[in-house]
CHARMM internal coordinates of N, CA and C (Angstrom, degrees):
IC EDIT
DIST 1 N 1 CA 1.4867
DIST 1 CA 1 C 1.4381
ANGL 1 N 1 CA 1 C 106.65
DIST 1 C 2 N 1.3660
ANGL 1 CA 1 C 2 N 117.75
DIHE 1 N 1 CA 1 C 2 N 122.69
DIST 2 N 2 CA 1.4033
ANGL 1 C 2 N 2 CA 126.75
DIHE 1 CA 1 C 2 N 2 CA 177.07
DIST 2 CA 2 C 1.5245
ANGL 2 N 2 CA 2 C 109.92
DIHE 1 C 2 N 2 CA 2 C -90.89
DIST 2 C 3 N 1.3265
ANGL 2 CA 2 C 3 N 120.49
DIHE 2 N 2 CA 2 C 3 N 127.63
DIST 3 N 3 CA 1.4855
ANGL 2 C 3 N 3 CA 124.52
DIHE 2 CA 2 C 3 N 3 CA 177.58
DIST 3 CA 3 C 1.5111
ANGL 3 N 3 CA 3 C 106.46
DIHE 2 C 3 N 3 CA 3 C -122.69
DIST 3 C 4 N 1.3369
ANGL 3 CA 3 C 4 N 113.22
DIHE 3 N 3 CA 3 C 4 N 130.73
DIST 4 N 4 CA 1.4965
ANGL 3 C 4 N 4 CA 117.41
DIHE 3 CA 3 C 4 N 4 CA 174.66
DIST 4 CA 4 C 1.4706
ANGL 4 N 4 CA 4 C 109.17
DIHE 3 C 4 N 4 CA 4 C -107.44
DIST 4 C 5 N 1.3667
ANGL 4 CA 4 C 5 N 112.36
DIHE 4 N 4 CA 4 C 5 N 135.47
DIST 5 N 5 CA 1.4889
ANGL 4 C 5 N 5 CA 118.92
DIHE 4 CA 4 C 5 N 5 CA 176.62
DIST 5 CA 5 C 1.4630
ANGL 5 N 5 CA 5 C 110.76
DIHE 4 C 5 N 5 CA 5 C -130.44
DIST 5 C 6 N 1.2600
ANGL 5 CA 5 C 6 N 116.55
DIHE 5 N 5 CA 5 C 6 N 151.24
DIST 6 N 6 CA 1.4548
ANGL 5 C 6 N 6 CA 120.24
DIHE 5 CA 5 C 6 N 6 CA 169.16
DIST 6 CA 6 C 1.4871
ANGL 6 N 6 CA 6 C 109.49
DIHE 5 C 6 N 6 CA 6 C -80.01
DIST 6 C 7 N 1.2815
ANGL 6 CA 6 C 7 N 120.66
DIHE 6 N 6 CA 6 C 7 N 155.66
DIST 7 N 7 CA 1.4808
ANGL 6 C 7 N 7 CA 122.03
DIHE 6 CA 6 C 7 N 7 CA -178.78
DIST 7 CA 7 C 1.5898
ANGL 7 N 7 CA 7 C 112.29
DIHE 6 C 7 N 7 CA 7 C -53.27
DIST 7 C 8 N 1.4105
ANGL 7 CA 7 C 8 N 114.27
DIHE 7 N 7 CA 7 C 8 N -40.11
DIST 8 N 8 CA 1.4265
ANGL 7 C 8 N 8 CA 117.19
DIHE 7 CA 7 C 8 N 8 CA -177.80
DIST 8 CA 8 C 1.5437
ANGL 8 N 8 CA 8 C 111.30
DIHE 7 C 8 N 8 CA 8 C -71.36
DIST 8 C 9 N 1.2648
ANGL 8 CA 8 C 9 N 116.44
DIHE 8 N 8 CA 8 C 9 N -38.32
DIST 9 N 9 CA 1.4559
ANGL 8 C 9 N 9 CA 121.77
DIHE 8 CA 8 C 9 N 9 CA 175.01
DIST 9 CA 9 C 1.4890
ANGL 9 N 9 CA 9 C 113.18
DIHE 8 C 9 N 9 CA 9 C -63.98
DIST 9 C 10 N 1.2767
ANGL 9 CA 9 C 10 N 117.82
DIHE 9 N 9 CA 9 C 10 N -43.56
DIST 10 N 10 CA 1.4647
ANGL 9 C 10 N 10 CA 122.05
DIHE 9 CA 9 C 10 N 10 CA 175.10
DIST 10 CA 10 C 1.4596
ANGL 10 N 10 CA 10 C 108.59
DIHE 9 C 10 N 10 CA 10 C -61.31
DIST 10 C 11 N 1.2751
ANGL 10 CA 10 C 11 N 121.96
DIHE 10 N 10 CA 10 C 11 N -48.95
DIST 11 N 11 CA 1.4420
ANGL 10 C 11 N 11 CA 122.34
DIHE 10 CA 10 C 11 N 11 CA 175.52
DIST 11 CA 11 C 1.4199
ANGL 11 N 11 CA 11 C 118.90
DIHE 10 C 11 N 11 CA 11 C -55.36
DIST 11 C 12 N 1.3153
ANGL 11 CA 11 C 12 N 118.35
DIHE 11 N 11 CA 11 C 12 N -38.65
DIST 12 N 12 CA 1.4846
ANGL 11 C 12 N 12 CA 124.88
DIHE 11 CA 11 C 12 N 12 CA 179.07
DIST 12 CA 12 C 1.5484
ANGL 12 N 12 CA 12 C 110.39
DIHE 11 C 12 N 12 CA 12 C -67.57
DIST 12 C 13 N 1.3388
ANGL 12 CA 12 C 13 N 114.80
DIHE 12 N 12 CA 12 C 13 N -40.27
DIST 13 N 13 CA 1.4411
ANGL 12 C 13 N 13 CA 120.46
DIHE 12 CA 12 C 13 N 13 CA 177.52
DIST 13 CA 13 C 1.5938
ANGL 13 N 13 CA 13 C 108.77
DIHE 12 C 13 N 13 CA 13 C -68.93
DIST 13 C 14 N 1.2196
ANGL 13 CA 13 C 14 N 118.93
DIHE 13 N 13 CA 13 C 14 N -40.46
DIST 14 N 14 CA 1.5214
ANGL 13 C 14 N 14 CA 120.83
DIHE 13 CA 13 C 14 N 14 CA 178.23
DIST 14 CA 14 C 1.4927
ANGL 14 N 14 CA 14 C 109.94
DIHE 13 C 14 N 14 CA 14 C -62.10
DIST 14 C 15 N 1.4903
ANGL 14 CA 14 C 15 N 116.00
DIHE 14 N 14 CA 14 C 15 N -43.74
DIST 15 N 15 CA 1.4142
ANGL 14 C 15 N 15 CA 118.47
DIHE 14 CA 14 C 15 N 15 CA 179.23
DIST 15 CA 15 C 1.5572
ANGL 15 N 15 CA 15 C 114.98
DIHE 14 C 15 N 15 CA 15 C -63.54
DIST 15 C 16 N 1.3582
ANGL 15 CA 15 C 16 N 113.26
DIHE 15 N 15 CA 15 C 16 N -36.59
DIST 16 N 16 CA 1.4725
ANGL 15 C 16 N 16 CA 119.73
DIHE 15 CA 15 C 16 N 16 CA 177.82
DIST 16 CA 16 C 1.5249
ANGL 16 N 16 CA 16 C 107.92
DIHE 15 C 16 N 16 CA 16 C -64.51
DIST 16 C 17 N 1.2741
ANGL 16 CA 16 C 17 N 116.62
DIHE 16 N 16 CA 16 C 17 N -42.67
DIST 17 N 17 CA 1.5422
ANGL 16 C 17 N 17 CA 119.60
DIHE 16 CA 16 C 17 N 17 CA 178.72
DIST 17 CA 17 C 1.5309
ANGL 17 N 17 CA 17 C 110.38
DIHE 16 C 17 N 17 CA 17 C -63.79
DIST 17 C 18 N 1.3086
ANGL 17 CA 17 C 18 N 115.83
DIHE 17 N 17 CA 17 C 18 N -42.74
DIST 18 N 18 CA 1.4813
ANGL 17 C 18 N 18 CA 116.49
DIHE 17 CA 17 C 18 N 18 CA 176.21
DIST 18 CA 18 C 1.5716
ANGL 18 N 18 CA 18 C 111.02
DIHE 17 C 18 N 18 CA 18 C -59.69
DIST 18 C 19 N 1.3483
ANGL 18 CA 18 C 19 N 118.28
DIHE 18 N 18 CA 18 C 19 N -45.39
DIST 19 N 19 CA 1.4629
ANGL 18 C 19 N 19 CA 119.93
DIHE 18 CA 18 C 19 N 19 CA 177.93
DIST 19 CA 19 C 1.5868
ANGL 19 N 19 CA 19 C 109.36
DIHE 18 C 19 N 19 CA 19 C -59.80
DIST 19 C 20 N 1.3612
ANGL 19 CA 19 C 20 N 119.48
DIHE 19 N 19 CA 19 C 20 N -40.49
DIST 20 N 20 CA 1.4144
ANGL 19 C 20 N 20 CA 119.70
DIHE 19 CA 19 C 20 N 20 CA -177.22
DIST 20 CA 20 C 1.5468
ANGL 20 N 20 CA 20 C 107.38
DIHE 19 C 20 N 20 CA 20 C -66.45
DIST 20 C 21 N 1.3241
ANGL 20 CA 20 C 21 N 122.21
DIHE 20 N 20 CA 20 C 21 N -40.74
DIST 21 N 21 CA 1.3748
ANGL 20 C 21 N 21 CA 125.73
DIHE 20 CA 20 C 21 N 21 CA -179.19
DIST 21 CA 21 C 1.4746
ANGL 21 N 21 CA 21 C 110.09
DIHE 20 C 21 N 21 CA 21 C -61.69
DIST 21 C 22 N 1.4348
ANGL 21 CA 21 C 22 N 119.64
DIHE 21 N 21 CA 21 C 22 N -41.87
DIST 22 N 22 CA 1.3809
ANGL 21 C 22 N 22 CA 124.94
DIHE 21 CA 21 C 22 N 22 CA 178.00
DIST 22 CA 22 C 1.4699
ANGL 22 N 22 CA 22 C 113.25
DIHE 21 C 22 N 22 CA 22 C -59.24
DIST 22 C 23 N 1.3854
ANGL 22 CA 22 C 23 N 117.59
DIHE 22 N 22 CA 22 C 23 N -44.04
DIST 23 N 23 CA 1.4150
ANGL 22 C 23 N 23 CA 125.15
DIHE 22 CA 22 C 23 N 23 CA -179.48
DIST 23 CA 23 C 1.6404
ANGL 23 N 23 CA 23 C 106.32
DIHE 22 C 23 N 23 CA 23 C -64.85
DIST 23 C 24 N 1.2195
ANGL 23 CA 23 C 24 N 117.86
DIHE 23 N 23 CA 23 C 24 N -47.97
DIST 24 N 24 CA 1.5337
ANGL 23 C 24 N 24 CA 117.40
DIHE 23 CA 23 C 24 N 24 CA 177.00
DIST 24 CA 24 C 1.4872
ANGL 24 N 24 CA 24 C 110.65
DIHE 23 C 24 N 24 CA 24 C -61.79
DIST 24 C 25 N 1.2253
ANGL 24 CA 24 C 25 N 121.59
DIHE 24 N 24 CA 24 C 25 N -40.01
DIST 25 N 25 CA 1.5196
ANGL 24 C 25 N 25 CA 124.13
DIHE 24 CA 24 C 25 N 25 CA 178.33
DIST 25 CA 25 C 1.5355
ANGL 25 N 25 CA 25 C 110.16
DIHE 24 C 25 N 25 CA 25 C -61.48
DIST 25 C 26 N 1.2356
ANGL 25 CA 25 C 26 N 117.30
DIHE 25 N 25 CA 25 C 26 N -33.35
DIST 26 N 26 CA 1.4343
ANGL 25 C 26 N 26 CA 123.49
DIHE 25 CA 25 C 26 N 26 CA -177.41
DIST 26 CA 26 C 1.5304
ANGL 26 N 26 CA 26 C 115.68
DIHE 25 C 26 N 26 CA 26 C -77.40
DIST 26 C 27 N 1.2980
ANGL 26 CA 26 C 27 N 113.97
DIHE 26 N 26 CA 26 C 27 N -16.72
DIST 27 N 27 CA 1.5089
ANGL 26 C 27 N 27 CA 118.87
DIHE 26 CA 26 C 27 N 27 CA -178.04
DIST 27 CA 27 C 1.4752
ANGL 27 N 27 CA 27 C 113.54
DIHE 26 C 27 N 27 CA 27 C -74.19
DIST 27 C 28 N 1.3285
ANGL 27 CA 27 C 28 N 123.02
DIHE 27 N 27 CA 27 C 28 N 142.37
DIST 28 N 28 CA 1.3872
ANGL 27 C 28 N 28 CA 121.40
DIHE 27 CA 27 C 28 N 28 CA 177.26
DIST 28 CA 28 C 1.5862
ANGL 28 N 28 CA 28 C 114.49
DIHE 27 C 28 N 28 CA 28 C -69.15
DIST 28 C 29 N 1.1736
ANGL 28 CA 28 C 29 N 114.43
DIHE 28 N 28 CA 28 C 29 N 147.65
DIST 29 N 29 CA 1.4620
ANGL 28 C 29 N 29 CA 122.28
DIHE 28 CA 28 C 29 N 29 CA 179.21
DIST 29 CA 29 C 1.5437
ANGL 29 N 29 CA 29 C 105.91
DIHE 28 C 29 N 29 CA 29 C -103.41
DIST 29 C 30 N 1.3063
ANGL 29 CA 29 C 30 N 115.75
DIHE 29 N 29 CA 29 C 30 N 128.62
DIST 30 N 30 CA 1.4751
ANGL 29 C 30 N 30 CA 120.65
DIHE 29 CA 29 C 30 N 30 CA 179.27
DIST 30 CA 30 C 1.4990
ANGL 30 N 30 CA 30 C 111.04
DIHE 29 C 30 N 30 CA 30 C -110.43
DIST 30 C 31 N 1.3881
ANGL 30 CA 30 C 31 N 113.09
DIHE 30 N 30 CA 30 C 31 N 140.43
DIST 31 N 31 CA 1.4479
ANGL 30 C 31 N 31 CA 121.91
DIHE 30 CA 30 C 31 N 31 CA 179.71
DIST 31 CA 31 C 1.4848
ANGL 31 N 31 CA 31 C 111.62
DIHE 30 C 31 N 31 CA 31 C -128.25
DIST 31 C 32 N 1.2949
ANGL 31 CA 31 C 32 N 124.34
DIHE 31 N 31 CA 31 C 32 N 56.07
DIST 32 N 32 CA 1.4142
ANGL 31 C 32 N 32 CA 123.41
DIHE 31 CA 31 C 32 N 32 CA -172.34
DIST 32 CA 32 C 1.6332
ANGL 32 N 32 CA 32 C 106.53
DIHE 31 C 32 N 32 CA 32 C -72.20
DIST 32 C 33 N 1.3496
ANGL 32 CA 32 C 33 N 112.82
DIHE 32 N 32 CA 32 C 33 N 147.92
DIST 33 N 33 CA 1.4629
ANGL 32 C 33 N 33 CA 121.67
DIHE 32 CA 32 C 33 N 33 CA -178.83
DIST 33 CA 33 C 1.5436
ANGL 33 N 33 CA 33 C 110.31
DIHE 32 C 33 N 33 CA 33 C -53.72
DIST 33 C 34 N 1.2994
ANGL 33 CA 33 C 34 N 115.17
DIHE 33 N 33 CA 33 C 34 N -40.87
DIST 34 N 34 CA 1.4892
ANGL 33 C 34 N 34 CA 120.44
DIHE 33 CA 33 C 34 N 34 CA -173.40
DIST 34 CA 34 C 1.5012
ANGL 34 N 34 CA 34 C 111.75
DIHE 33 C 34 N 34 CA 34 C -56.78
DIST 34 C 35 N 1.3802
ANGL 34 CA 34 C 35 N 117.02
DIHE 34 N 34 CA 34 C 35 N -32.01
DIST 35 N 35 CA 1.5139
ANGL 34 C 35 N 35 CA 118.42
DIHE 34 CA 34 C 35 N 35 CA 175.44
DIST 35 CA 35 C 1.5004
ANGL 35 N 35 CA 35 C 117.79
DIHE 34 C 35 N 35 CA 35 C -97.41
DIST 35 C 36 N 1.2595
ANGL 35 CA 35 C 36 N 113.80
DIHE 35 N 35 CA 35 C 36 N 15.16
DIST 36 N 36 CA 1.5502
ANGL 35 C 36 N 36 CA 118.51
DIHE 35 CA 35 C 36 N 36 CA -175.09
DIST 36 CA 36 C 1.5506
ANGL 36 N 36 CA 36 C 107.57
DIHE 35 C 36 N 36 CA 36 C -94.60
DIST 36 C 37 N 1.3235
ANGL 36 CA 36 C 37 N 117.64
DIHE 36 N 36 CA 36 C 37 N 140.47
DIST 37 N 37 CA 1.4053
ANGL 36 C 37 N 37 CA 119.10
DIHE 36 CA 36 C 37 N 37 CA 178.23
DIST 37 CA 37 C 1.6173
ANGL 37 N 37 CA 37 C 111.12
DIHE 36 C 37 N 37 CA 37 C -66.39
DIST 37 C 38 N 1.2304
ANGL 37 CA 37 C 38 N 116.78
DIHE 37 N 37 CA 37 C 38 N -28.43
DIST 38 N 38 CA 1.4657
ANGL 37 C 38 N 38 CA 119.68
DIHE 37 CA 37 C 38 N 38 CA -178.91
DIST 38 CA 38 C 1.5482
ANGL 38 N 38 CA 38 C 119.02
DIHE 37 C 38 N 38 CA 38 C -75.52
DIST 38 C 39 N 1.3978
ANGL 38 CA 38 C 39 N 111.39
DIHE 38 N 38 CA 38 C 39 N -11.93
DIST 39 N 39 CA 1.3929
ANGL 38 C 39 N 39 CA 119.18
DIHE 38 CA 38 C 39 N 39 CA -175.30
DIST 39 CA 39 C 1.4953
ANGL 39 N 39 CA 39 C 116.17
DIHE 38 C 39 N 39 CA 39 C -92.58
DIST 39 C 40 N 1.2966
ANGL 39 CA 39 C 40 N 120.12
DIHE 39 N 39 CA 39 C 40 N 134.56
DIST 40 N 40 CA 1.4949
ANGL 39 C 40 N 40 CA 121.83
DIHE 39 CA 39 C 40 N 40 CA -177.37
DIST 40 CA 40 C 1.5780
ANGL 40 N 40 CA 40 C 103.13
DIHE 39 C 40 N 40 CA 40 C -105.85
DIST 40 C 41 N 1.2429
ANGL 40 CA 40 C 41 N 120.44
DIHE 40 N 40 CA 40 C 41 N 106.44
DIST 41 N 41 CA 1.4583
ANGL 40 C 41 N 41 CA 124.88
DIHE 40 CA 40 C 41 N 41 CA 179.41
DIST 41 CA 41 C 1.5166
ANGL 41 N 41 CA 41 C 116.00
DIHE 40 C 41 N 41 CA 41 C -62.39
DIST 41 C 42 N 1.2705
ANGL 41 CA 41 C 42 N 116.64
DIHE 41 N 41 CA 41 C 42 N -25.51
DIST 42 N 42 CA 1.4608
ANGL 41 C 42 N 42 CA 120.30
DIHE 41 CA 41 C 42 N 42 CA -176.84
DIST 42 CA 42 C 1.5448
ANGL 42 N 42 CA 42 C 109.43
DIHE 41 C 42 N 42 CA 42 C -67.98
DIST 42 C 43 N 1.2525
ANGL 42 CA 42 C 43 N 118.14
DIHE 42 N 42 CA 42 C 43 N -38.77
DIST 43 N 43 CA 1.4922
ANGL 42 C 43 N 43 CA 123.65
DIHE 42 CA 42 C 43 N 43 CA -172.60
DIST 43 CA 43 C 1.5503
ANGL 43 N 43 CA 43 C 116.18
DIHE 42 C 43 N 43 CA 43 C -121.62
DIST 43 C 44 N 1.4221
ANGL 43 CA 43 C 44 N 113.91
DIHE 43 N 43 CA 43 C 44 N -5.35
DIST 44 N 44 CA 1.4189
ANGL 43 C 44 N 44 CA 122.33
DIHE 43 CA 43 C 44 N 44 CA -178.05
DIST 44 CA 44 C 1.4964
ANGL 44 N 44 CA 44 C 115.11
DIHE 43 C 44 N 44 CA 44 C 69.64
DIST 44 C 45 N 1.3161
ANGL 44 CA 44 C 45 N 117.12
DIHE 44 N 44 CA 44 C 45 N 24.34
DIST 45 N 45 CA 1.5476
ANGL 44 C 45 N 45 CA 122.79
DIHE 44 CA 44 C 45 N 45 CA -174.72
DIST 45 CA 45 C 1.5591
ANGL 45 N 45 CA 45 C 106.66
DIHE 44 C 45 N 45 CA 45 C -95.01
DIST 45 C 46 N 1.3499
ANGL 45 CA 45 C 46 N 113.32
DIHE 45 N 45 CA 45 C 46 N 138.16
DIST 46 N 46 CA 1.4133
ANGL 45 C 46 N 46 CA 121.22
DIHE 45 CA 45 C 46 N 46 CA 179.39
DIST 46 CA 46 C 1.6084
ANGL 46 N 46 CA 46 C 106.33
DIHE 45 C 46 N 46 CA 46 C -103.15
DIST 46 C 47 N 1.3711
ANGL 46 CA 46 C 47 N 117.00
DIHE 46 N 46 CA 46 C 47 N 117.62
DIST 47 N 47 CA 1.4360
ANGL 46 C 47 N 47 CA 123.77
DIHE 46 CA 46 C 47 N 47 CA 178.27
DIST 47 CA 47 C 1.4909
ANGL 47 N 47 CA 47 C 113.35
DIHE 46 C 47 N 47 CA 47 C -65.53
DIST 47 C 48 N 1.4396
ANGL 47 CA 47 C 48 N 115.33
DIHE 47 N 47 CA 47 C 48 N -31.01
DIST 48 N 48 CA 1.4863
ANGL 47 C 48 N 48 CA 116.21
DIHE 47 CA 47 C 48 N 48 CA -176.91
DIST 48 CA 48 C 1.4833
ANGL 48 N 48 CA 48 C 109.31
DIHE 47 C 48 N 48 CA 48 C -73.03
DIST 48 C 49 N 1.3402
ANGL 48 CA 48 C 49 N 117.28
DIHE 48 N 48 CA 48 C 49 N -42.27
DIST 49 N 49 CA 1.5581
ANGL 48 C 49 N 49 CA 116.64
DIHE 48 CA 48 C 49 N 49 CA -174.98
DIST 49 CA 49 C 1.5298
ANGL 49 N 49 CA 49 C 108.31
DIHE 48 C 49 N 49 CA 49 C -99.77
DIST 49 C 50 N 1.3482
ANGL 49 CA 49 C 50 N 124.35
DIHE 49 N 49 CA 49 C 50 N 0.72
DIST 50 N 50 CA 1.3642
ANGL 49 C 50 N 50 CA 126.80
DIHE 49 CA 49 C 50 N 50 CA 172.37
DIST 50 CA 50 C 1.6022
ANGL 50 N 50 CA 50 C 109.04
DIHE 49 C 50 N 50 CA 50 C 57.52
DIST 50 C 51 N 1.3822
ANGL 50 CA 50 C 51 N 116.02
DIHE 50 N 50 CA 50 C 51 N 46.05
DIST 51 N 51 CA 1.4714
ANGL 50 C 51 N 51 CA 119.72
DIHE 50 CA 50 C 51 N 51 CA 177.30
DIST 51 CA 51 C 1.5346
ANGL 51 N 51 CA 51 C 107.34
DIHE 50 C 51 N 51 CA 51 C -156.64
DIST 51 C 52 N 1.2590
ANGL 51 CA 51 C 52 N 118.71
DIHE 51 N 51 CA 51 C 52 N 167.12
DIST 52 N 52 CA 1.4647
ANGL 51 C 52 N 52 CA 125.72
DIHE 51 CA 51 C 52 N 52 CA 175.47
DIST 52 CA 52 C 1.5119
ANGL 52 N 52 CA 52 C 103.54
DIHE 51 C 52 N 52 CA 52 C -76.51
DIST 52 C 53 N 1.3367
ANGL 52 CA 52 C 53 N 113.56
DIHE 52 N 52 CA 52 C 53 N 148.10
DIST 53 N 53 CA 1.4729
ANGL 52 C 53 N 53 CA 121.65
DIHE 52 CA 52 C 53 N 53 CA 171.97
DIST 53 CA 53 C 1.4755
ANGL 53 N 53 CA 53 C 112.37
DIHE 52 C 53 N 53 CA 53 C -103.26
DIST 53 C 54 N 1.3321
ANGL 53 CA 53 C 54 N 121.85
DIHE 53 N 53 CA 53 C 54 N 113.44
DIST 54 N 54 CA 1.4058
ANGL 53 C 54 N 54 CA 122.95
DIHE 53 CA 53 C 54 N 54 CA -179.91
DIST 54 CA 54 C 1.6252
ANGL 54 N 54 CA 54 C 110.49
DIHE 53 C 54 N 54 CA 54 C -53.65
DIST 54 C 55 N 1.3161
ANGL 54 CA 54 C 55 N 114.22
DIHE 54 N 54 CA 54 C 55 N 140.08
DIST 55 N 55 CA 1.4612
ANGL 54 C 55 N 55 CA 120.91
DIHE 54 CA 54 C 55 N 55 CA -178.22
DIST 55 CA 55 C 1.5474
ANGL 55 N 55 CA 55 C 111.05
DIHE 54 C 55 N 55 CA 55 C -46.83
DIST 55 C 56 N 1.2431
ANGL 55 CA 55 C 56 N 116.18
DIHE 55 N 55 CA 55 C 56 N -45.26
DIST 56 N 56 CA 1.5445
ANGL 55 C 56 N 56 CA 118.42
DIHE 55 CA 55 C 56 N 56 CA -171.80
DIST 56 CA 56 C 1.5461
ANGL 56 N 56 CA 56 C 112.39
DIHE 55 C 56 N 56 CA 56 C -71.82
DIST 56 C 57 N 1.2974
ANGL 56 CA 56 C 57 N 116.77
DIHE 56 N 56 CA 56 C 57 N -9.06
DIST 57 N 57 CA 1.5364
ANGL 56 C 57 N 57 CA 120.36
DIHE 56 CA 56 C 57 N 57 CA 177.70
DIST 57 CA 57 C 1.5661
ANGL 57 N 57 CA 57 C 109.88
DIHE 56 C 57 N 57 CA 57 C -104.61
DIST 57 C 58 N 1.2958
ANGL 57 CA 57 C 58 N 120.91
DIHE 57 N 57 CA 57 C 58 N -9.88
DIST 58 N 58 CA 1.4535
ANGL 57 C 58 N 58 CA 120.35
DIHE 57 CA 57 C 58 N 58 CA -173.26
DIST 58 CA 58 C 1.5937
ANGL 58 N 58 CA 58 C 111.57
DIHE 57 C 58 N 58 CA 58 C -66.38
DIST 58 C 59 N 1.3399
ANGL 58 CA 58 C 59 N 119.62
DIHE 58 N 58 CA 58 C 59 N -34.39
DIST 59 N 59 CA 1.3836
ANGL 58 C 59 N 59 CA 119.55
DIHE 58 CA 58 C 59 N 59 CA -176.91
DIST 59 CA 59 C 1.5859
ANGL 59 N 59 CA 59 C 110.90
DIHE 58 C 59 N 59 CA 59 C -64.13
DIST 59 C 60 N 1.3061
ANGL 59 CA 59 C 60 N 116.47
DIHE 59 N 59 CA 59 C 60 N -38.15
DIST 60 N 60 CA 1.3667
ANGL 59 C 60 N 60 CA 122.43
DIHE 59 CA 59 C 60 N 60 CA -174.89
DIST 60 CA 60 C 1.5158
ANGL 60 N 60 CA 60 C 112.88
DIHE 59 C 60 N 60 CA 60 C -74.22
DIST 60 C 61 N 1.3628
ANGL 60 CA 60 C 61 N 118.57
DIHE 60 N 60 CA 60 C 61 N -32.18
DIST 61 N 61 CA 1.4133
ANGL 60 C 61 N 61 CA 120.11
DIHE 60 CA 60 C 61 N 61 CA 178.09
DIST 61 CA 61 C 1.5277
ANGL 61 N 61 CA 61 C 111.78
DIHE 60 C 61 N 61 CA 61 C 67.66
DIST 61 C 62 N 1.2644
ANGL 61 CA 61 C 62 N 116.19
DIHE 61 N 61 CA 61 C 62 N -154.41
DIST 62 N 62 CA 1.4724
ANGL 61 C 62 N 62 CA 121.81
DIHE 61 CA 61 C 62 N 62 CA 179.39
DIST 62 CA 62 C 1.4840
ANGL 62 N 62 CA 62 C 118.57
DIHE 61 C 62 N 62 CA 62 C -153.16
DIST 62 C 63 N 1.2952
ANGL 62 CA 62 C 63 N 122.21
DIHE 62 N 62 CA 62 C 63 N 178.83
DIST 63 N 63 CA 1.4483
ANGL 62 C 63 N 63 CA 124.88
DIHE 62 CA 62 C 63 N 63 CA -178.61
DIST 63 CA 63 C 1.4963
ANGL 63 N 63 CA 63 C 110.97
DIHE 62 C 63 N 63 CA 63 C -79.33
DIST 63 C 64 N 1.3024
ANGL 63 CA 63 C 64 N 118.66
DIHE 63 N 63 CA 63 C 64 N -13.34
DIST 64 N 64 CA 1.4643
ANGL 63 C 64 N 64 CA 120.72
DIHE 63 CA 63 C 64 N 64 CA 172.18
DIST 64 CA 64 C 1.4428
ANGL 64 N 64 CA 64 C 120.83
DIHE 63 C 64 N 64 CA 64 C -87.67
DIST 64 C 65 N 1.3573
ANGL 64 CA 64 C 65 N 114.67
DIHE 64 N 64 CA 64 C 65 N 7.75
DIST 65 N 65 CA 1.4900
ANGL 64 C 65 N 65 CA 125.73
DIHE 64 CA 64 C 65 N 65 CA -178.18
DIST 65 CA 65 C 1.5227
ANGL 65 N 65 CA 65 C 107.08
DIHE 64 C 65 N 65 CA 65 C -53.80
DIST 65 C 66 N 1.3529
ANGL 65 CA 65 C 66 N 110.51
DIHE 65 N 65 CA 65 C 66 N 136.22
DIST 66 N 66 CA 1.4103
ANGL 65 C 66 N 66 CA 119.85
DIHE 65 CA 65 C 66 N 66 CA 173.86
DIST 66 CA 66 C 1.5049
ANGL 66 N 66 CA 66 C 114.43
DIHE 65 C 66 N 66 CA 66 C -135.18
DIST 66 C 67 N 1.2917
ANGL 66 CA 66 C 67 N 113.17
DIHE 66 N 66 CA 66 C 67 N 128.95
DIST 67 N 67 CA 1.5792
ANGL 66 C 67 N 67 CA 120.47
DIHE 66 CA 66 C 67 N 67 CA -176.19
DIST 67 CA 67 C 1.4648
ANGL 67 N 67 CA 67 C 108.26
DIHE 66 C 67 N 67 CA 67 C -67.91
DIST 67 C 68 N 1.3310
ANGL 67 CA 67 C 68 N 115.86
DIHE 67 N 67 CA 67 C 68 N 132.91
DIST 68 N 68 CA 1.4914
ANGL 67 C 68 N 68 CA 121.41
DIHE 67 CA 67 C 68 N 68 CA -179.61
DIST 68 CA 68 C 1.4586
ANGL 68 N 68 CA 68 C 105.37
DIHE 67 C 68 N 68 CA 68 C -74.50
DIST 68 C 69 N 1.3160
ANGL 68 CA 68 C 69 N 116.23
DIHE 68 N 68 CA 68 C 69 N 153.42
DIST 69 N 69 CA 1.5080
ANGL 68 C 69 N 69 CA 123.24
DIHE 68 CA 68 C 69 N 69 CA 167.20
DIST 69 CA 69 C 1.4824
ANGL 69 N 69 CA 69 C 110.17
DIHE 68 C 69 N 69 CA 69 C -65.72
DIST 69 C 70 N 1.2716
ANGL 69 CA 69 C 70 N 115.08
DIHE 69 N 69 CA 69 C 70 N 124.25
DIST 70 N 70 CA 1.5292
ANGL 69 C 70 N 70 CA 116.35
DIHE 69 CA 69 C 70 N 70 CA -177.38
DIST 70 CA 70 C 1.5677
ANGL 70 N 70 CA 70 C 122.56
DIHE 69 C 70 N 70 CA 70 C -78.29
DIST 70 C 71 N 1.2785
ANGL 70 CA 70 C 71 N 114.34
DIHE 70 N 70 CA 70 C 71 N 27.96
DIST 71 N 71 CA 1.4722
ANGL 70 C 71 N 71 CA 121.74
DIHE 70 CA 70 C 71 N 71 CA 175.41
DIST 71 CA 71 C 1.5348
ANGL 71 N 71 CA 71 C 110.57
DIHE 70 C 71 N 71 CA 71 C -143.78
END
COOR INIT
IC SEED 1 N 1 CA 1 C
IC BUILD
């Protein structure tokens, strides 16, 4: 698909994309245990750290969070 833009139109679109990227970069990233591939929800055990995760810490998750394969 061929798209033609004027220089000003192209620059406005680029500026809008930079603004969208800045907004996305400013959003918090969450890593709750319940969504981590290392976490076993049935017993609250973390395979990465080889220990149980206290319920009050599960919402915060950790820096070792890994997204599970969705299939």
